[in-house]
C-alpha positions in Angstrom: 0.0 0.0 0.0 1.3 3.5 -0.9 1.1 6.1 1.8 -0.2 9.5 0.8 2.4 12.3 1.2 1.3 15.6 2.5 3.2 18.5 1.0 3.2 21.7 3.0 3.2 25.2 1.6 5.7 26.0 4.3 8.4 24.1 2.5 7.7 26.2 -0.6 5.7 23.8 -2.8 2.5 25.0 -4.5 0.3 23.0 -7.0 0.3 24.2 -10.6 -1.7 23.2 -13.6 -0.4 20.0 -15.3 0.2 21.9 -18.6 2.5 24.5 -16.9 5.7 22.6 -17.0 8.8 24.8 -16.9 12.2 25.1 -15.3 10.7 26.2 -12.0 8.7 23.0 -11.4 8.9 19.3 -11.0 6.5 16.3 -11.2 5.5 14.5 -8.0 3.3 11.5 -8.9 0.6 12.9 -11.2 0.5 16.4 -9.7 2.8 19.1 -10.9 4.3 21.4 -8.3 6.4 24.6 -8.6 9.0 25.9 -6.3 7.9 28.9 -4.3 9.0 31.4 -7.0 8.8 35.1 -6.4 9.7 37.8 -8.7 10.2 41.5 -9.1 7.6 42.3 -11.8 7.8 45.1 -14.3 5.4 46.3 -17.0 7.4 48.1 -19.6 5.8 50.4 -22.2 7.6 52.1 -25.1 6.4 55.6 -25.0 6.5 58.8 -27.0 6.2 60.7 -23.7 5.3 59.9 -20.1 5.0 61.8 -16.9 3.9 61.1 -13.3 2.4 63.7 -10.9 1.5 63.6 -7.3 -0.9 66.2 -5.9 -0.7 68.1 -9.2 3.1 68.3 -9.1 5.1 66.5 -11.8 7.8 64.3 -10.1 9.1 62.7 -13.3 8.7 63.2 -17.0 10.4 61.8 -20.2 10.0 62.2 -23.9 10.7 59.1 -26.1 11.7 56.1 -23.9 10.4 53.5 -21.5 7.8 53.8 -18.8 8.5 51.1 -16.2 5.8 50.1 -13.7 7.4 48.0 -11.1 6.4 45.8 -8.1 8.5 44.2 -5.4 7.8 40.8 -3.8 8.8 39.8 -0.2 11.7 37.5 -1.3 13.2 39.7 -4.0 16.9 40.5 -3.7 19.7 42.7 -5.1 20.2 40.0 -7.7 16.7 40.6 -9.0 17.3 44.3 -9.2 20.5 43.9 -11.2 19.0 41.4 -13.6 15.9 43.4 -14.2 17.8 46.7 -14.6 20.1 45.1 -17.2 17.2 43.6 -19.1 15.3 46.9 -19.2 18.2 48.9 -20.5 19.2 46.3 -23.1 15.6 45.5 -24.2 15.5 46.0 -28.0 12.1 47.5 -28.6 12.9 50.7 -30.6 13.0 50.7 -34.4 16.2 50.8 -36.4 16.5 52.4 -39.8 14.7 49.4 -41.4 11.7 49.9 -39.0 12.6 46.7 -37.1 12.6 46.7 -33.3 16.3 46.3 -32.9 17.5 49.1 -30.7 17.6 49.6 -26.9 16.6 52.7 -24.9 20.3 53.3 -24.3 21.1 53.2 -28.0 18.4 55.7 -28.9 19.3 58.1 -26.0 15.8 57.7 -24.6 14.5 58.3 -21.1 13.3 55.9 -18.4 10.5 56.8 -16.0 10.0 54.3 -13.2 6.7 54.2 -11.2 6.1 51.8 -8.2 2.9 49.8 -8.6 2.2 47.1 -6.0 -1.0 46.2 -7.8 1.0 44.3 -10.3 0.9 41.5 -7.8 -2.9 41.5 -7.5 -4.5 38.1 -7.1 -8.1 37.8 -8.3 -8.3 34.1 -7.6 -11.0 34.4 -4.9 -13.9 36.8 -5.1 -13.9 40.2 -6.8 -11.7 42.2 -4.5 -8.0 41.7 -5.4 -5.5 40.6 -2.8 -2.1 42.2 -2.7 -0.5 39.9 -0.2 2.3 39.0 -2.5 3.5 42.6 -2.7 6.4 43.4 -0.3 5.8 45.6 2.7 7.4 49.1 2.4 10.3 48.4 4.7 11.5 45.8 2.1 10.1 47.3 -1.1 11.4 50.9 -0.7 15.1 49.9 -0.5 14.8 47.6 -3.5 12.9 50.1 -5.5 15.6 52.7 -4.7 18.3 50.2 -5.6 16.5 49.6 -8.9 16.5 53.4 -9.6 20.2 53.6 -8.9 21.1 50.5 -10.9 19.0 51.7 -13.9 20.8 55.1 -13.8 24.2 53.3 -13.7 23.3 50.9 -16.6 21.7 53.7 -18.6 24.6 56.0 -18.0 22.4 59.0 -17.1 19.8 60.0 -14.6 16.3 58.4 -14.7 13.0 59.9 -13.7 10.7 58.3 -11.1 7.4 58.6 -9.3 7.1 58.8 -5.5 7.0 55.4 -3.8 3.6 54.8 -2.2 2.1 58.0 -3.3 -1.3 58.5 -5.0 0.1 59.3 -8.5 -1.4 60.2 -11.9 0.5 58.7 -14.8 0.1 60.2 -18.3 1.6 58.5 -21.4 1.5 58.0 -25.1 2.2 54.4 -25.7 4.2 54.1 -28.9 3.3 51.1 -31.0 1.7 50.1 -28.8 4.5 48.1 -27.2 3.9 46.7 -23.7 6.1 43.9 -22.2 5.8 42.2 -18.9 9.0 40.9 -17.2 9.3 38.7 -14.1 12.8 38.5 -12.6 12.4 34.9 -11.5 10.9 33.6 -14.8 13.5 35.3 -16.9 11.7 34.5 -20.1 
Protein backbone atom coordinates (compact mmCIF):
# COMPACT_ATOMS: atom_id res chain seq x y z
CA UNK A 1 0.00 0.00 0.00
CA UNK A 2 1.29 3.46 -0.90
CA UNK A 3 1.13 6.14 1.77
CA UNK A 4 -0.22 9.55 0.79
CA UNK A 5 2.36 12.27 1.20
CA UNK A 6 1.28 15.62 2.55
CA UNK A 7 3.17 18.51 0.97
CA UNK A 8 3.20 21.66 3.05
CA UNK A 9 3.24 25.17 1.60
CA UNK A 10 5.71 26.05 4.33
CA UNK A 11 8.44 24.14 2.46
CA UNK A 12 7.74 26.18 -0.64
CA UNK A 13 5.70 23.84 -2.82
CA UNK A 14 2.52 24.98 -4.53
CA UNK A 15 0.34 23.03 -7.01
CA UNK A 16 0.33 24.16 -10.62
CA UNK A 17 -1.70 23.19 -13.63
CA UNK A 18 -0.38 20.05 -15.30
CA UNK A 19 0.25 21.88 -18.57
CA UNK A 20 2.45 24.53 -16.91
CA UNK A 21 5.72 22.63 -16.97
CA UNK A 22 8.79 24.80 -16.85
CA UNK A 23 12.22 25.11 -15.31
CA UNK A 24 10.72 26.22 -11.99
CA UNK A 25 8.74 23.02 -11.40
CA UNK A 26 8.87 19.27 -10.96
CA UNK A 27 6.48 16.32 -11.16
CA UNK A 28 5.46 14.47 -7.98
CA UNK A 29 3.28 11.51 -8.90
CA UNK A 30 0.58 12.85 -11.18
CA UNK A 31 0.50 16.36 -9.71
CA UNK A 32 2.83 19.09 -10.92
CA UNK A 33 4.34 21.39 -8.31
CA UNK A 34 6.39 24.55 -8.60
CA UNK A 35 8.99 25.86 -6.25
CA UNK A 36 7.92 28.90 -4.29
CA UNK A 37 8.97 31.39 -6.96
CA UNK A 38 8.82 35.09 -6.40
CA UNK A 39 9.71 37.85 -8.71
CA UNK A 40 10.23 41.50 -9.15
CA UNK A 41 7.62 42.30 -11.76
CA UNK A 42 7.77 45.08 -14.34
CA UNK A 43 5.40 46.27 -17.04
CA UNK A 44 7.45 48.13 -19.63
CA UNK A 45 5.83 50.43 -22.16
CA UNK A 46 7.58 52.05 -25.11
CA UNK A 47 6.37 55.64 -25.01
CA UNK A 48 6.53 58.82 -27.05
CA UNK A 49 6.21 60.67 -23.73
CA UNK A 50 5.27 59.91 -20.13
CA UNK A 51 4.96 61.80 -16.87
CA UNK A 52 3.94 61.10 -13.32
CA UNK A 53 2.42 63.65 -10.94
CA UNK A 54 1.53 63.63 -7.26
CA UNK A 55 -0.87 66.23 -5.93
CA UNK A 56 -0.68 68.13 -9.20
CA UNK A 57 3.14 68.35 -9.11
CA UNK A 58 5.12 66.45 -11.76
CA UNK A 59 7.81 64.31 -10.13
CA UNK A 60 9.10 62.68 -13.31
CA UNK A 61 8.74 63.16 -17.05
CA UNK A 62 10.39 61.81 -20.20
CA UNK A 63 10.04 62.16 -23.95
CA UNK A 64 10.71 59.06 -26.06
CA UNK A 65 11.74 56.11 -23.93
CA UNK A 66 10.39 53.53 -21.49
CA UNK A 67 7.76 53.83 -18.78
CA UNK A 68 8.46 51.08 -16.24
CA UNK A 69 5.76 50.12 -13.71
CA UNK A 70 7.45 47.96 -11.07
CA UNK A 71 6.37 45.85 -8.08
CA UNK A 72 8.53 44.17 -5.45
CA UNK A 73 7.76 40.85 -3.77
CA UNK A 74 8.85 39.79 -0.25
CA UNK A 75 11.70 37.48 -1.32
CA UNK A 76 13.22 39.74 -3.96
CA UNK A 77 16.91 40.52 -3.68
CA UNK A 78 19.69 42.66 -5.07
CA UNK A 79 20.22 39.97 -7.74
CA UNK A 80 16.66 40.56 -9.01
CA UNK A 81 17.34 44.31 -9.16
CA UNK A 82 20.55 43.87 -11.16
CA UNK A 83 19.03 41.39 -13.61
CA UNK A 84 15.85 43.44 -14.16
CA UNK A 85 17.77 46.68 -14.63
CA UNK A 86 20.09 45.14 -17.19
CA UNK A 87 17.16 43.63 -19.07
CA UNK A 88 15.26 46.93 -19.18
CA UNK A 89 18.21 48.95 -20.46
CA UNK A 90 19.16 46.34 -23.12
CA UNK A 91 15.60 45.51 -24.24
CA UNK A 92 15.50 46.01 -28.02
CA UNK A 93 12.06 47.54 -28.59
CA UNK A 94 12.90 50.67 -30.58
CA UNK A 95 12.99 50.72 -34.38
CA UNK A 96 16.19 50.81 -36.36
CA UNK A 97 16.51 52.40 -39.84
CA UNK A 98 14.70 49.40 -41.36
CA UNK A 99 11.72 49.85 -38.99
CA UNK A 100 12.64 46.68 -37.09
CA UNK A 101 12.58 46.70 -33.26
CA UNK A 102 16.32 46.29 -32.91
CA UNK A 103 17.53 49.15 -30.68
CA UNK A 104 17.56 49.65 -26.92
CA UNK A 105 16.60 52.72 -24.91
CA UNK A 106 20.31 53.32 -24.28
CA UNK A 107 21.08 53.18 -28.02
CA UNK A 108 18.41 55.75 -28.92
CA UNK A 109 19.27 58.08 -26.03
CA UNK A 110 15.76 57.69 -24.63
CA UNK A 111 14.54 58.31 -21.12
CA UNK A 112 13.34 55.90 -18.43
CA UNK A 113 10.51 56.75 -16.03
CA UNK A 114 9.97 54.29 -13.15
CA UNK A 115 6.73 54.17 -11.15
CA UNK A 116 6.14 51.82 -8.20
CA UNK A 117 2.93 49.83 -8.57
CA UNK A 118 2.24 47.13 -5.98
CA UNK A 119 -1.02 46.24 -7.77
CA UNK A 120 1.03 44.29 -10.34
CA UNK A 121 0.89 41.46 -7.79
CA UNK A 122 -2.91 41.54 -7.52
CA UNK A 123 -4.51 38.15 -7.10
CA UNK A 124 -8.09 37.82 -8.28
CA UNK A 125 -8.32 34.10 -7.59
CA UNK A 126 -10.97 34.44 -4.89
CA UNK A 127 -13.89 36.81 -5.15
CA UNK A 128 -13.89 40.18 -6.83
CA UNK A 129 -11.70 42.17 -4.47
CA UNK A 130 -8.03 41.75 -5.43
CA UNK A 131 -5.55 40.58 -2.82
CA UNK A 132 -2.12 42.20 -2.73
CA UNK A 133 -0.54 39.85 -0.19
CA UNK A 134 2.35 38.97 -2.53
CA UNK A 135 3.54 42.59 -2.69
CA UNK A 136 6.41 43.40 -0.33
CA UNK A 137 5.82 45.65 2.67
CA UNK A 138 7.35 49.14 2.38
CA UNK A 139 10.30 48.36 4.69
CA UNK A 140 11.55 45.82 2.10
CA UNK A 141 10.08 47.31 -1.07
CA UNK A 142 11.43 50.87 -0.69
CA UNK A 143 15.13 49.91 -0.46
CA UNK A 144 14.81 47.56 -3.45
CA UNK A 145 12.86 50.15 -5.47
CA UNK A 146 15.55 52.74 -4.71
CA UNK A 147 18.27 50.20 -5.59
CA UNK A 148 16.52 49.64 -8.93
CA UNK A 149 16.50 53.39 -9.60
CA UNK A 150 20.24 53.61 -8.88
CA UNK A 151 21.06 50.51 -10.92
CA UNK A 152 19.03 51.74 -13.90
CA UNK A 153 20.84 55.08 -13.82
CA UNK A 154 24.18 53.27 -13.72
CA UNK A 155 23.25 50.89 -16.56
CA UNK A 156 21.72 53.67 -18.65
CA UNK A 157 24.63 56.02 -18.03
CA UNK A 158 22.44 58.97 -17.13
CA UNK A 159 19.76 59.97 -14.58
CA UNK A 160 16.32 58.42 -14.74
CA UNK A 161 12.96 59.85 -13.75
CA UNK A 162 10.73 58.35 -11.07
CA UNK A 163 7.44 58.59 -9.26
CA UNK A 164 7.14 58.82 -5.48
CA UNK A 165 6.96 55.42 -3.82
CA UNK A 166 3.59 54.75 -2.18
CA UNK A 167 2.05 58.04 -3.29
CA UNK A 168 -1.29 58.47 -5.04
CA UNK A 169 0.06 59.25 -8.51
CA UNK A 170 -1.37 60.21 -11.88
CA UNK A 171 0.51 58.73 -14.82
CA UNK A 172 0.10 60.15 -18.32
CA UNK A 173 1.63 58.52 -21.36
CA UNK A 174 1.51 58.04 -25.08
CA UNK A 175 2.17 54.36 -25.70
CA UNK A 176 4.21 54.13 -28.90
CA UNK A 177 3.30 51.13 -31.04
CA UNK A 178 1.66 50.11 -28.78
CA UNK A 179 4.52 48.13 -27.23
CA UNK A 180 3.94 46.71 -23.74
CA UNK A 181 6.08 43.94 -22.23
CA UNK A 182 5.78 42.18 -18.85
CA UNK A 183 8.95 40.87 -17.21
CA UNK A 184 9.27 38.73 -14.07
CA UNK A 185 12.77 38.51 -12.60
CA UNK A 186 12.41 34.87 -11.52
CA UNK A 187 10.88 33.55 -14.76
CA UNK A 188 13.49 35.32 -16.89
CA UNK A 189 11.71 34.53 -20.12
